[in-house]
VOMI-120028 format. One record per residue: x, y, z of N, C-alpha, C, CB in turn. Coordinates in steps of 0.1 Angstrom, whole numbers. Glycine has a CB too. Example, Ala and Ser with C-alpha at 12.3 -4.5 7.8 and 13.67 -1.06 7.14 Angstrom:
// residues 2
132	-57	78	123	-45	78	132	-33	78	113	-45	90
128	-22	71	137	-11	71	129	0	79	141	-6	57
//
This chain:
// residues 392
413	598	-417	408	611	-416	417	620	-409	394	610	-410
420	632	-414	429	641	-408	422	649	-396	435	651	-418
429	657	-389	424	665	-378	413	674	-383	434	672	-370
417	681	-394	407	691	-400	394	685	-404	413	698	-412
395	673	-410	383	666	-414	374	662	-402	386	654	-423
381	657	-392	374	652	-380	367	664	-373	384	646	-370
374	676	-372	368	687	-365	358	695	-373	379	696	-360
357	691	-386	347	698	-395	333	692	-391	350	696	-409
323	701	-388	310	696	-384	303	688	-395	301	707	-381
306	691	-408	300	683	-418	304	669	-419	303	690	-432
316	666	-414	321	652	-415	315	644	-404	336	652	-413
311	650	-392	305	642	-381	290	642	-382	310	648	-368
284	652	-389	269	652	-389	263	641	-397	265	666	-394
271	634	-405	266	623	-413	262	611	-404	276	619	-423
268	610	-392	265	599	-384	258	604	-371	278	591	-380
245	605	-371	238	610	-360	238	600	-349	223	614	-364
237	605	-336	236	596	-325	222	590	-324	240	603	-312
222	577	-321	209	571	-319	203	575	-306	211	555	-319
190	572	-304	183	576	-291	190	568	-280	168	572	-292
194	556	-282	201	548	-271	214	555	-267	203	534	-275
221	560	-277	234	566	-274	232	580	-267	242	569	-287
222	587	-271	219	600	-264	215	597	-250	207	607	-272
208	587	-247	204	583	-234	216	579	-226	193	572	-233
225	571	-232	237	566	-225	247	577	-222	244	555	-234
249	586	-231	258	597	-229	252	610	-225	266	599	-242
240	609	-219	232	621	-216	240	631	-207	220	617	-209
247	627	-197	254	636	-188	265	643	-195	259	628	-176
273	636	-203	284	643	-209	280	651	-221	294	633	-214
269	648	-227	263	657	-238	259	670	-232	251	650	-244
254	670	-219	250	682	-212	263	691	-210	243	679	-199
274	684	-208	287	691	-206	293	698	-218	297	682	-199
293	690	-229	301	695	-241	292	695	-254	313	687	-243
280	691	-253	271	694	-265	270	682	-274	276	705	-273
260	682	-283	257	671	-292	267	670	-303	243	673	-298
271	681	-308	281	680	-319	294	675	-315	283	694	-326
298	679	-303	311	673	-297	310	658	-295	314	680	-284
299	654	-290	297	639	-288	297	632	-302	284	636	-281
292	638	-312	292	632	-325	307	631	-330	284	640	-335
315	641	-328	329	640	-332	336	630	-324	336	654	-330
333	629	-311	339	618	-303	335	604	-308	335	619	-288
322	603	-312	317	591	-317	323	587	-331	302	592	-320
329	596	-338	336	593	-351	351	591	-350	333	604	-361
356	592	-338	371	592	-336	376	578	-335	374	600	-324
387	576	-343	395	563	-342	409	566	-336	395	556	-356
412	560	-326	424	563	-318	434	551	-318	421	568	-304
446	553	-320	457	543	-318	464	546	-305	467	543	-330
464	536	-296	472	538	-283	483	527	-283	462	536	-271
495	532	-281	507	524	-281	511	521	-266	518	530	-288
511	508	-262	515	503	-249	504	505	-239	528	510	-245
498	494	-234	489	495	-223	496	495	-210	479	483	-223
502	507	-207	510	509	-195	500	514	-184	521	520	-197
506	518	-173	497	524	-162	490	536	-167	505	527	-150
497	545	-174	490	557	-179	481	553	-190	501	567	-184
485	543	-199	477	539	-210	464	533	-205	484	528	-218
464	526	-193	452	520	-187	442	531	-184	455	512	-175
447	542	-178	438	553	-174	433	560	-186	446	563	-165
441	562	-197	436	568	-209	425	560	-215	448	570	-219
428	547	-216	418	537	-222	404	538	-215	423	523	-222
405	538	-202	392	539	-194	384	551	-197	396	539	-179
391	563	-197	384	575	-200	379	577	-214	393	587	-196
387	572	-224	383	574	-238	371	564	-241	394	572	-247
372	552	-236	362	542	-239	349	546	-233	366	528	-234
349	551	-221	337	556	-214	331	569	-221	339	559	-199
340	576	-227	335	588	-234	327	585	-247	346	598	-238
329	573	-253	321	569	-264	328	571	-277	308	575	-264
341	569	-278	348	570	-291	343	559	-301	363	570	-290
346	560	-313	342	550	-323	351	537	-322	343	555	-337
364	539	-322	373	527	-322	386	530	-315	376	523	-337
390	520	-307	403	521	-301	412	509	-305	401	521	-285
423	512	-311	432	502	-315	444	502	-305	437	504	-330
446	490	-299	457	489	-289	469	481	-295	452	482	-276
480	487	-295	492	480	-300	502	478	-289	499	489	-311
504	465	-285	512	461	-274	515	446	-274	506	466	-260
527	442	-276	530	428	-276	537	423	-264	539	424	-288
536	431	-253	543	427	-241	535	417	-233	545	440	-232
542	409	-225	536	399	-216	533	406	-202	544	387	-214
524	401	-195	521	406	-182	532	403	-172	508	399	-176
537	413	-165	547	412	-155	541	415	-141	559	421	-158
547	410	-131	542	411	-118	540	426	-114	551	404	-107
549	435	-118	548	449	-114	536	456	-122	561	456	-118
532	450	-133	520	455	-140	508	455	-132	518	448	-153
507	446	-123	494	444	-115	492	456	-105	495	431	-107
503	464	-103	501	475	-94	495	487	-100	515	479	-88
495	488	-113	490	500	-120	480	498	-131	501	508	-126
478	485	-135	469	482	-146	457	474	-142	477	475	-157
446	481	-139	435	474	-133	427	466	-143	426	484	-126
430	466	-155	423	457	-165	429	443	-165	424	463	-179
440	441	-158	446	428	-158	440	420	-146	462	430	-156
428	417	-148	421	408	-138	414	397	-146	410	417	-130
410	387	-139	404	376	-145	396	368	-135	414	367	-153
384	363	-138	377	355	-129	365	363	-123	385	350	-117
356	356	-117	343	362	-112	346	372	-101	334	351	-107
356	369	-93	359	378	-81	367	391	-86	367	371	-71
371	391	-99	378	403	-104	391	407	-97	369	415	-104
397	397	-91	409	399	-84	421	397	-93	410	390	-71
432	404	-89	445	401	-97	449	387	-94	456	411	-92
453	380	-104	457	366	-103	471	364	-109	448	357	-110
480	358	-101	494	356	-105	495	347	-117	502	351	-94
485	339	-120	486	329	-131	485	336	-144	476	318	-129
481	349	-145	481	356	-158	495	361	-161	471	368	-157
504	361	-152	518	366	-155	524	357	-166	527	365	-142
529	363	-176	535	356	-188	526	356	-200	539	343	-184
513	358	-198	503	359	-209	504	372	-216	489	355	-204
499	373	-228	499	386	-235	489	396	-227	494	384	-250
495	407	-225	487	417	-217	474	421	-223	496	430	-216
473	423	-236	461	427	-242	451	416	-242	464	432	-256
455	404	-244	446	393	-243	438	392	-230	453	379	-246
446	395	-219	440	395	-206	430	407	-204	450	394	-195
435	418	-209	427	431	-206	415	433	-214	437	442	-208
415	427	-226	404	430	-236	390	428	-231	406	421	-248
387	417	-224	373	416	-219	369	427	-209	371	402	-212
378	431	-201	375	441	-191	373	455	-198	386	442	-180
381	457	-208	380	470	-215	367	470	-223	392	472	-225
363	460	-230	351	459	-237	339	460	-229	350	446	-245
340	455	-217	328	455	-207	325	470	-203	331	447	-195
335	479	-203	332	493	-200	322	499	-209	345	501	-200
323	496	-222	314	502	-232	313	493	-244	318	517	-235
303	484	-245	302	475	-256	301	482	-269	291	466	-254
297	495	-269	294	502	-282	308	506	-289	286	514	-280
318	506	-281	331	510	-287	338	498	-293	340	517	-276
343	500	-305	351	489	-311	365	488	-305	351	491	-327
369	477	-300	382	475	-295	390	465	-303	381	471	-280
401	470	-309	410	461	-316	423	460	-310	411	466	-331
429	448	-310	442	446	-303	452	440	-313	441	438	-291
465	443	-311	475	437	-319	486	433	-310	481	447	-330
487	420	-307	498	415	-299	509	408	-306	492	404	-289
508	408	-320	519	402	-328	530	412	-330	513	397	-341
527	425	-331	538	434	-334	539	445	-323	535	441	-347
551	451	-322	553	463	-314	554	475	-322	565	461	-305
554	487	-316	555	499	-324	568	500	-331	554	511	-314
579	493	-326	592	493	-333	591	487	-347	602	486	-324
582	478	-349	580	472	-362	575	482	-373	571	460	-362
569	492	-368	563	502	-377	572	515	-378	549	507	-372
583	515	-370	591	527	-370	604	526	-378	595	531	-356
607	514	-382	619	512	-391	617	518	-404	623	497	-392
624	529	-407	622	536	-419	607	540	-422	627	528	-431
600	543	-411	586	545	-411	582	557	-420	581	547	-398
590	567	-420	587	579	-427	587	576	-442	596	591	-424
595	567	-447	596	564	-461	588	552	-465	611	562	-465
584	544	-455	577	531	-458	562	534	-460	580	521	-447
557	532	-472	543	534	-475	534	525	-467	541	533	-490
538	513	-465	530	503	-458	528	508	-443	536	489	-458
538	513	-437	537	518	-424	528	530	-423	551	521	-418
530	539	-433	521	551	-433	506	547	-435	525	560	-445
504	537	-443	490	533	-445	484	528	-432	489	522	-455
492	521	-423	488	517	-410	483	528	-402	498	509	-403
491	539	-401	487	550	-393	476	559	-399	499	559	-390
475	558	-412	465	567	-419	450	564	-415	466	565	-434
448	552	-410	434	548	-406	429	554	-393	433	533	-405
438	561	-386	434	567	-373	433	582	-374	445	563	-362
425	587	-364	424	602	-363	434	608	-353	410	606	-359
440	599	-345	448	604	-334	457	593	-329	440	610	-322
469	596	-325	479	586	-320	484	590	-307	491	585	-331
484	580	-297	489	582	-284	500	572	-281	478	582	-273
512	577	-276	522	567	-272	524	569	-257	536	570	-280
527	557	-250	529	558	-236	542	550	-233	517	552	-228
550	555	-224	563	549	-220	572	545	-231	559	537	-212
573	554	-241	582	552	-252	595	560	-250	576	555	-266
606	556	-255	618	563	-255	618	575	-264	631	555	-258
627	585	-263	626	597	-271	628	595	-285	637	606	-265
637	585	-289	640	583	-303	628	577	-310	652	573	-305
620	568	-303	608	563	-309	597	574	-310	603	551	-301
596	582	-300	586	593	-301	590	603	-312	586	601	-288
603	605	-314	607	614	-325	603	608	-339	622	616	-324
606	595	-341	602	589	-354	587	589	-355	607	575	-354
580	586	-345	565	585	-345	559	598	-348	559	579	-332
564	609	-342	559	622	-345	561	627	-359	565	632	-335
572	622	-365	575	626	-379	564	619	-388	589	621	-383
560	607	-385	550	600	-393	537	607	-391	549	586	-389
533	610	-379	520	617	-376	519	630	-383	517	618	-361
530	638	-382	530	651	-389	529	650	-404	543	658	-385
535	640	-410	534	638	-424	520	635	-429	544	627	-429
512	629	-419	498	625	-422	488	635	-416	495	611	-417
493	646	-410	485	656	-404	476	650	-393	476	663	-414
482	641	-385	475	635	-374	479	641	-360	477	619	-374
470	643	-351	474	647	-338	482	636	-331	462	651	-329
491	641	-322	500	631	-316	502	635	-301	514	630	-323
501	625	-292	503	627	-278	514	617	-274	490	625	-270
523	621	-265	533	612	-259	533	615	-244	547	614	-265
533	604	-236	533	605	-222	542	595	-215	519	605	-217
547	598	-203	555	588	-196	554	592	-181	569	589	-201
556	581	-173	555	582	-158	568	577	-153	543	575	-152
574	585	-143	586	581	-136	584	582	-121	599	589	-141
577	573	-115	575	573	-101	566	585	-98	588	575	-93
570	594	-90	563	606	-86	562	617	-96	568	612	-73
568	615	-108	570	625	-118	565	619	-131	584	630	-119
561	629	-140	557	624	-153	554	636	-162	545	615	-153
551	634	-175	548	644	-184	539	639	-195	561	650	-190
532	649	-202	527	645	-215	529	657	-225	512	642	-214
532	653	-237	535	662	-248	524	661	-259	549	659	-254
520	672	-264	509	671	-275	514	679	-287	496	677	-270
510	674	-299	513	680	-311	501	680	-320	525	674	-319
493	690	-320	481	691	-328	484	699	-341	469	699	-320
496	702	-343	501	708	-356	496	723	-356	497	700	-368
483	724	-360	477	737	-360	462	735	-356	478	745	-373
458	743	-346	444	740	-340	437	754	-339	445	733	-327
424	754	-344	415	765	-342	409	765	-329	405	766	-354
414	773	-320	408	773	-306	396	783	-305	419	778	-296
385	777	-304	372	785	-303	368	788	-289	361	778	-310
375	783	-279	370	784	-265	369	798	-260	379	775	-256
379	806	-264	380	820	-259	368	828	-265	393	826	-262
366	826	-278	356	833	-285	342	829	-279	356	830	-300
340	816	-277	328	812	-271	326	817	-257	327	796	-271
336	818	-249	335	823	-235	331	837	-235	348	820	-228
338	845	-244	334	860	-244	320	862	-249	344	867	-253
315	853	-258	302	854	-262	292	851	-251	299	845	-274
295	841	-243	287	837	-232	287	847	-221	291	823	-227
298	853	-219	299	864	-208	291	876	-212	314	868	-206
290	879	-225	283	891	-229	268	889	-227	285	893	-244
263	876	-228	249	873	-226	246	868	-212	245	863	-237
255	867	-203	253	861	-190	242	868	-182	265	860	-182
241	881	-184	231	889	-176	217	887	-181	235	903	-176
216	881	-193	203	879	-199	198	865	-198	203	883	-214
206	857	-191	202	843	-190	190	841	-181	213	834	-185
182	831	-183	170	828	-175	168	813	-174	157	835	-180
158	809	-167	156	794	-165	154	787	-178	144	792	-156
146	793	-187	144	786	-200	157	784	-207	134	794	-208
166	794	-207	179	792	-214	186	780	-208	187	805	-213
186	779	-194	193	769	-188	187	755	-191	193	771	-173
174	754	-192	168	741	-195	170	737	-209	153	742	-192
173	747	-218	175	743	-232	189	743	-236	168	753	-241
198	745	-226	212	746	-229	218	733	-235	220	748	-216
214	722	-230	219	709	-235	214	706	-249	215	698	-226
203	713	-254	198	710	-267	204	719	-278	183	711	-267
211	729	-273	218	738	-283	230	731	-289	221	751	-277
233	734	-301	246	729	-307	257	736	-300	246	730	-322
268	729	-299	280	735	-293	287	744	-304	290	725	-288
300	748	-301	307	757	-309	307	754	-323	321	759	-304
304	764	-332	305	762	-346	320	764	-350	296	772	-354
324	755	-359	338	755	-363	340	767	-373	342	742	-370
341	779	-368	343	791	-376	356	797	-374	331	801	-372
365	796	-383	378	801	-382	379	816	-380	387	797	-394
368	823	-384	369	838	-382	368	841	-367	357	844	-389
363	833	-358	362	835	-344	372	828	-336	348	832	-339
381	822	-343	391	813	-336	404	819	-334	392	800	-344
412	813	-325	425	817	-322	434	805	-326	428	821	-307
442	807	-336	450	796	-342	462	793	-332	455	799	-356
462	781	-327	473	776	-319	483	768	-328	468	767	-307
496	772	-327	506	766	-335	514	757	-326	515	776	-342
515	744	-329	522	734	-321	535	731	-328	514	722	-319
546	729	-320	559	725	-325	561	710	-322	570	734	-320
568	703	-331	570	688	-329	579	684	-318	575	682	-342
579	671	-316	587	665	-305	602	669	-306	585	650	-304
607	670	-318	621	672	-320	625	686	-315	625	670	-334
615	695	-313	618	708	-307	623	707	-293	606	717	-308
618	697	-286	623	694	-272	637	689	-273	614	684	-265
641	683	-284	655	678	-285	665	687	-291	654	665	-293
659	699	-296	668	709	-302	678	715	-292	660	719	-309
689	718	-297	700	724	-288	704	737	-294	712	714	-287
706	747	-286	711	759	-291	727	759	-290	705	771	-283
733	770	-292	747	771	-293	754	767	-279	752	784	-298
746	769	-268	751	766	-255	748	752	-250	746	776	-245
742	744	-259	738	730	-256	728	730	-245	751	722	-252
720	740	-244	709	740	-234	696	736	-241	707	753	-227
689	725	-236	677	721	-242	665	729	-238	674	706	-239
667	739	-230	655	746	-224	652	760	-231	658	749	-209
660	764	-240	658	777	-246	646	777	-255	670	781	-254
641	766	-259	629	765	-268	616	766	-261	630	753	-277
616	767	-248	604	767	-240	601	781	-236	605	758	-228
588	785	-237	584	797	-230	580	794	-216	571	804	-238
589	797	-207	588	792	-193	579	801	-184	602	792	-187
570	795	-177	563	803	-166	573	804	-155	550	796	-162
579	793	-151	589	793	-141	597	780	-142	584	796	-127
610	780	-145	618	768	-144	625	768	-131	628	768	-156
626	779	-125	632	779	-111	623	788	-103	647	785	-111
620	784	-91	611	792	-82	618	803	-76	605	783	-71
611	812	-69	617	824	-63	627	820	-52	606	833	-57
625	808	-46	635	803	-36	647	796	-43	627	794	-27
648	798	-56	659	792	-63	659	776	-63	672	797	-58
647	771	-60	646	756	-60	642	752	-74	635	751	-50
651	744	-80	649	741	-94	637	731	-95	662	733	-100
629	733	-106	617	725	-108	620	712	-114	607	733	-116
612	702	-111	614	689	-117	613	689	-132	604	679	-110
607	699	-137	605	701	-152	619	700	-158	599	714	-155
629	706	-152	642	706	-158	648	692	-159	652	715	-149
645	683	-148	650	670	-149	643	662	-160	647	663	-135
630	664	-161	622	657	-171	627	661	-185	607	661	-170
630	674	-187	635	678	-200	649	672	-203	636	693	-200
657	671	-192	670	665	-194	669	651	-198	679	667	-181
660	644	-191	658	630	-194	653	628	-208	647	624	-184
644	636	-213	639	635	-227	650	638	-237	627	644	-229
658	648	-234	669	652	-243	680	642	-244	674	665	-239
684	636	-234	695	627	-234	691	612	-232	705	631	-223
679	610	-228	673	597	-228	683	586	-224	668	594	-242
689	588	-213	698	578	-208	690	566	-202	708	584	-197
696	555	-202	690	543	-198	695	539	-184	692	531	-208
686	539	-175	690	534	-161	678	526	-155	694	546	-152
679	514	-152	668	506	-147	663	511	-134	672	491	-145
650	510	-131	644	514	-119	651	508	-107	629	511	-119
653	516	-97	660	511	-85	649	509	-74	671	520	-80
636	510	-78	626	507	-68	622	493	-68	614	516	-71
627	484	-76	624	470	-76	634	463	-68	623	465	-91
630	455	-59	639	448	-50	648	438	-57	631	441	-39
643	432	-68	651	422	-74	662	428	-83	642	414	-83
662	441	-85	673	447	-93	684	451	-84	668	459	-101
696	446	-87	708	451	-79	713	464	-84	719	440	-79
714	473	-75	718	487	-79	733	487	-83	715	497	-68
735	492	-95	749	494	-99	753	508	-95	750	492	-115
760	509	-84	764	522	-78	773	530	-88	770	521	-65
781	522	-95	791	529	-104	783	535	-116	801	519	-109
773	528	-121	765	533	-132	756	545	-127	756	522	-137
751	543	-115	743	554	-109	751	567	-108	737	550	-95
763	566	-103	772	578	-101	775	584	-115	784	574	-94
777	575	-125	781	580	-138	769	588	-144	784	568	-147
757	582	-143	745	589	-149	742	602	-141	733	580	-149
744	601	-128	742	613	-119	752	624	-124	744	609	-105
764	620	-127	774	630	-131	770	636	-145	788	624	-133
765	628	-154	761	633	-167	749	644	-165	756	622	-176
740	640	-156	729	649	-154	733	662	-148	718	642	-146
742	661	-138	747	673	-132	754	682	-142	757	670	-121
761	676	-152	768	684	-162	758	692	-170	776	675	-171
747	686	-174	736	693	-182	730	704	-173	726	683	-187
728	701	-160	721	711	-152	730	723	-150	718	704	-138
743	721	-149	753	732	-148	752	741	-160	767	727	-146
750	735	-172	748	744	-184	736	752	-183	748	735	-197
725	745	-178	712	752	-176	714	764	-166	702	743	-171
721	762	-155	723	772	-145	731	784	-151	729	766	-132
741	781	-159	749	791	-165	740	800	-174	760	785	-173
730	794	-181	722	802	-190	711	809	-183	716	793	-201
705	803	-173	692	808	-167	694	814	-153	682	797	-167
703	809	-146	704	813	-132	718	812	-127	694	804	-123
726	821	-130	741	821	-127	743	818	-112	748	834	-131
752	809	-109	754	805	-96	757	790	-94	743	810	-86
759	786	-82	762	772	-79	749	764	-77	771	771	-67
750	751	-81	738	742	-79	738	740	-64	740	729	-87
726	742	-58	725	740	-43	724	725	-40	713	747	-38
727	722	-27	727	708	-23	713	703	-24	732	707	-8
703	711	-22	689	707	-23	686	701	-37	679	718	-20
692	708	-47	690	703	-61	696	690	-63	696	713	-71
708	687	-57	714	674	-58	706	663	-52	728	675	-52
700	666	-41	692	656	-34	679	653	-42	688	661	-20
673	664	-48	661	663	-56	664	654	-68	656	676	-60
676	656	-74	680	649	-86	682	634	-83	693	654	-92
687	631	-71	688	617	-67	675	610	-66	696	616	-54
665	618	-60	651	613	-58	646	610	-72	642	623	-51
648	619	-82	643	618	-95	649	605	-102	646	630	-103
662	603	-101	668	592	-107	663	579	-101	683	593	-105
660	579	-88	654	567	-82	641	563	-87	654	569	-67
634	573	-93	620	570	-98	619	567	-113	612	582	-95
630	567	-120	630	565	-134	625	551	-138	644	568	-140
616	550	-147	610	538	-152	601	531	-143	621	529	-156
597	537	-132	588	532	-122	574	538	-124	593	533	-107
564	530	-126	550	535	-127	543	535	-113	542	527	-137
538	547	-109	531	548	-97	516	551	-100	537	559	-88
507	543	-94	493	544	-98	487	558	-97	485	534	-90
488	565	-86	482	578	-85	487	588	-95	485	584	-71
500	587	-98	505	596	-109	500	592	-122	521	596	-109
499	579	-125	493	575	-138	479	579	-139	494	559	-138
471	579	-128	457	583	-128	456	598	-132	450	581	-115
465	606	-126	464	621	-129	468	624	-143	473	629	-119
479	618	-148	484	621	-161	474	615	-172	498	615	-163
470	603	-170	461	596	-179	448	604	-180	458	582	-175
442	608	-169	430	616	-169	431	629	-175	425	617	-155
443	636	-173	445	649	-179	447	648	-194	458	655	-173
454	638	-199	456	636	-213	443	633	-220	466	625	-216
435	624	-214	422	620	-220	413	632	-220	415	609	-212
413	640	-210	404	652	-209	409	662	-220	404	659	-196
422	663	-222	427	672	-232	422	668	-246	442	672	-232
421	655	-249	416	651	-261	401	655	-263	417	635	-263
393	654	-252	379	658	-252	379	673	-254	373	654	-238
387	681	-248	388	695	-250	390	698	-265	398	702	-241
400	691	-271	403	693	-285	391	690	-294	415	685	-289
384	680	-291	373	676	-299	360	685	-297	369	662	-297
359	690	-285	346	697	-281	347	712	-283	343	694	-267
359	718	-284	362	732	-284	357	739	-272	354	738	-296
355	732	-261	350	738	-249	361	745	-241	343	728	-240
373	739	-241	384	745	-234	396	743	-243	386	738	-220
406	752	-241	418	752	-249	426	739	-246	426	764	-247
431	732	-256	440	720	-253	453	725	-248	441	711	-265
461	716	-242	474	720	-237	483	722	-249	480	708	-228
491	733	-248	500	737	-258	514	740	-251	495	749	-267
523	730	-251	521	717	-255	529	707	-247	523	715	-270
534	711	-235	543	703	-227	539	704	-212	558	706	-229
533	694	-207	528	694	-193	537	685	-184	513	690	-192
541	690	-173	549	682	-164	542	681	-150	563	689	-162
542	669	-145	537	666	-131	548	664	-121	527	655	-132
548	671	-111	557	669	-100	550	665	-87	566	683	-97
550	652	-84	543	647	-73	548	651	-60	542	632	-74
560	656	-59	566	660	-46	560	674	-42	581	661	-47
559	683	-51	554	696	-48	539	698	-52	562	706	-55
533	687	-58	519	688	-62	517	700	-72	510	690	-50
527	701	-81	526	711	-92	525	704	-105	538	720	-91
518	711	-115	516	705	-128	517	717	-138	503	697	-130
529	723	-140	530	734	-149	529	730	-164	544	742	-147
526	740	-172	525	738	-187	535	747	-193	510	740	-192
542	742	-202	552	749	-210	549	749	-225	567	744	-207
550	761	-231	548	761	-245	561	762	-253	539	774	-249
562	753	-262	574	753	-271	573	764	-281	576	739	-278
583	772	-283	583	783	-292	594	781	-302	584	796	-285
592	788	-313	602	787	-324	615	794	-320	596	792	-337
626	787	-323	639	794	-320	641	806	-329	651	784	-322
646	816	-322	649	829	-330	663	827	-337	649	841	-320
//
């Protein structure tokens, strides 16, 4: 089912919520309405990799009452997974156990996930990885058929090339796509809803017009009223650009020209971590996390990658902020490099919760979904949103 079909009230009204479901989801129905809950109830989602962020996304989506969650991850449990993935428990005391290391991650996590909400169908695939579906995926009909069964696709901790291939497939099937990744104190999520009718502004203006006429009876009946009607005449069409737009380069080899920036550099000329995230996505260099004690740091490799990153930053400064890169920027870049490929539980919780809530916003029409690149900087406690725009 495509996004348009899913968001069409007629497609969701065929499956009414039972009395038990209404009682179970009562509090959230009061927040976003009955029709929104029905759309959530009809949603089938593919989540790739049960990472730290993936764990948080799974928790929020399963509790919201989606129809089906398909988990694709053939990785084994590693010791570092126990720091961010709370579904990896076993036994009556629900404590992390070292004897699960080496077992398939989804096999261990499945009972805990299902226990959250037995009404949600949970399917797992530990035999294949996403890479098995990305080889010539755009041309392979079998691979397309696999993705066609879902309403929405989420990837976590995937490299840029894989996200690029995956987004091509989802676009060809008119499926919404989310990609997210955590790097220590930093992270991002990207969304591609292709084209979305945003009804939240129209609904808010309608509510503001009537706010002075509200009374107690209106408040008591609020939860029984249907939520926003999918009326394109009252909507604001949001156009989303695909993942490859982040990888596009202009004539100056700057990957930042395609973003409508709120601020890439602060008034104090302190470069934002968003620039580092963008550089990482664009050039996708491979450097193992240096936060793990068992990994010996290759200083020569570190210096080489640091040099590459500085080269790209210098191009950025030439285009956006003429002048020399300050020493503070160099130190910040070193901190960023030290965090690459490391998952930090609090950052995973913020990103995973934000992404799951964005999906709820998309399905409920209550708030505008992110359009379409969100960056989390744990050092400055900032989470700016950038909109990709079409190159002129």
